[in-house]
C-alpha positions in Angstrom: 1.1 47.3 -82.9 -1.1 46.2 -80.0 -4.3 47.9 -79.1 -4.0 50.1 -75.9 -7.5 50.3 -74.4 -6.4 52.6 -71.6 -4.4 55.1 -73.7 -5.3 58.7 -72.8 -6.9 57.8 -69.5 -6.2 60.1 -66.6 -4.3 58.5 -63.7 -5.1 60.5 -60.6 -3.9 64.1 -61.1 -1.1 63.1 -63.5 -2.1 62.5 -67.1 -0.5 59.8 -69.2 1.4 62.2 -71.4 3.5 63.2 -68.4 4.5 59.6 -67.8 5.5 59.4 -71.5 7.6 62.6 -71.0 9.5 60.9 -68.2 10.4 58.0 -70.4 7.7 55.3 -69.9 6.6 53.4 -73.0 2.9 53.3 -73.9 2.7 49.7 -72.6 4.4 50.6 -69.3 1.9 53.4 -68.9 -1.1 51.1 -69.6 0.2 48.5 -67.1 1.0 51.2 -64.5 -2.5 52.7 -64.9 -4.1 49.3 -64.6 -2.2 48.5 -61.5 -3.2 51.8 -59.9 -6.8 50.9 -60.7 -6.8 47.2 -59.6 -4.0 47.1 -57.0 -2.0 43.9 -56.7 -3.3 41.4 -59.3 -2.4 38.4 -61.4 -0.9 38.8 -64.9 -4.0 37.2 -66.4 -6.2 39.9 -64.9 -3.9 42.6 -66.2 -4.2 41.0 -69.7 -8.0 41.3 -69.5 -7.8 44.8 -68.0 -5.4 46.2 -70.6 -5.8 44.1 -73.7 -2.0 43.6 -73.8 -0.3 40.2 -74.3 1.2 38.6 -71.3 4.7 38.9 -72.7 4.2 42.7 -73.0 2.9 42.9 -69.5 5.9 40.9 -68.1 8.4 43.1 -70.0 6.6 46.3 -68.8 6.6 45.0 -65.2 10.4 44.3 -65.4 11.0 47.9 -66.6 8.7 49.5 -64.1 
């Protein structure tokens, strides 16, 4: 299993556990959180920000 550096981080007023409750995977939550923090960015930057593989990021973006 990949390392999720951002797991447990609070996103605004909504904590990540709520996002999991509505059906997002941990990878989707990490990518979503990183996008909220960075805004529009390249996949390579998301890889650096999250520690996730590019394939995981692409899959998560497709599902989001």
